[in-house]
C-alpha positions in Angstrom: 28.6 223.9 19.6 30.9 221.1 17.6 33.2 219.2 19.4 36.3 220.8 18.2 34.5 224.4 19.7 33.8 222.9 22.6 37.9 222.0 22.9 38.6 225.0 21.9 36.4 226.8 24.8 37.6 224.0 27.4 40.8 224.9 26.8 40.6 228.8 27.3 38.9 227.9 30.7 41.7 225.3 31.4 44.4 227.9 30.8 42.3 230.9 32.9 41.8 228.2 36.1 45.3 227.1 35.5 44.6 223.9 35.2 47.8 222.7 33.5 47.3 219.0 32.8 43.9 219.7 31.1 45.2 222.4 29.3 47.9 219.6 28.1 45.8 216.7 27.8 43.4 219.3 25.5 45.9 220.6 23.6 46.7 216.9 23.0 43.9 216.4 21.4 43.2 219.7 19.2 46.9 218.7 17.8 46.3 215.1 16.8 42.4 216.2 15.3 44.6 219.6 13.3 47.1 216.7 11.9 44.4 214.9 10.6 42.4 217.6 8.8 45.7 218.7 7.6 46.6 214.7 6.5 43.6 214.6 5.2 43.2 217.8 3.8 39.5 218.1 5.5 37.6 219.4 7.8 36.5 217.1 10.6 33.2 216.5 11.4 32.3 215.4 15.3 32.1 211.5 14.1 35.8 211.7 12.7 37.1 213.4 16.1 35.3 211.2 18.1 37.0 208.5 16.2 40.1 210.8 16.5 39.9 211.1 20.5 39.1 206.9 20.4 42.0 206.0 18.7 44.2 208.4 21.5 42.0 206.6 24.4 43.3 203.2 22.8 46.6 204.1 22.2 46.8 205.0 26.3 44.9 202.2 27.1 48.0 200.2 25.5 50.5 202.4 27.1 49.6 201.5 30.1 49.4 198.3 30.1 52.9 197.9 28.7 54.1 200.7 31.7 52.5 198.1 34.1 54.3 195.1 32.5 57.1 197.1 33.4 56.5 198.4 36.8 56.7 201.6 35.8 53.8 202.6 37.6 54.2 206.5 37.7 54.5 206.4 33.9 50.8 204.7 34.0 49.2 207.0 36.6 50.2 210.0 33.8 48.5 207.5 31.1 45.1 207.2 33.2 45.5 210.8 34.2 45.2 211.8 30.2 42.8 208.4 29.6 40.2 210.4 31.9 40.6 213.7 30.6 40.2 212.3 27.0 37.1 210.1 27.8 35.3 213.7 29.1 34.6 214.3 25.6 33.6 210.9 24.8 29.5 209.6 24.7 28.3 207.8 28.0 29.4 204.1 26.5 26.6 201.5 25.8 26.2 198.5 28.3 25.9 194.9 27.5 22.4 195.1 26.7 21.9 198.0 24.3 24.8 196.5 22.4 23.5 193.0 22.1 20.1 195.3 21.1 22.5 196.8 18.2 24.0 193.7 17.2 20.6 192.2 16.6 18.9 194.8 14.8 22.0 195.1 12.5 21.9 191.0 11.6 18.7 191.8 11.1 18.8 194.5 8.5 21.6 193.0 6.9 20.5 189.2 6.6 23.6 187.7 8.3 23.9 184.0 9.1 27.2 182.9 8.8 30.8 184.8 9.7 31.4 185.5 6.1 28.4 188.4 6.8 30.6 189.7 9.5 31.7 192.6 7.8 28.3 194.0 7.1 26.8 193.4 10.6 30.1 195.2 12.0 30.0 198.0 9.9 25.8 198.4 10.5 26.9 198.2 14.0 29.8 200.8 14.0 27.7 203.5 12.5 25.4 203.6 15.3 27.6 203.2 18.4 30.5 205.0 17.0 32.4 206.6 20.2 30.2 204.9 22.6 31.1 201.0 22.1 34.5 198.9 22.5 34.8 197.9 18.7 37.3 195.0 19.1 34.1 194.0 22.5 31.7 194.6 19.8 33.3 192.2 17.0 33.5 189.3 19.5 30.1 189.5 20.3 29.2 189.6 16.8 31.3 186.8 15.8 30.2 184.7 18.3 26.9 185.2 17.6 27.2 184.4 13.8 29.6 181.2 14.4 26.5 180.2 17.0 
């Protein structure tokens, strides 16, 4: 079952269960997926859907930080609740050791030695860690490793 089919099934189940919060978030996810499919005139595969969900998660993280800075705990709580639902559809996150191993492998495969080669390494790691690691953190680790 594809991720899109899973979302559709979960939407139906949330409707039957009367879980309005989960239903609303799932509808937001499906709308974002559909919007991207219409804009790009393609059918998204699971990797592209995961990228869309990660983008939604990042948007909510940004909103939470802004709401917290503005002392709007009520709005921050809503965003956090949405993040929890979105997070259930993303694969398990990699720990630091696994990320370091992926970076080491990518550096050896690409033959990277300087910061100029960072793009190649990031692309190689991104392909293997899609949806399972925060790429901002990964990029920072790669940059530190190549500058060392």
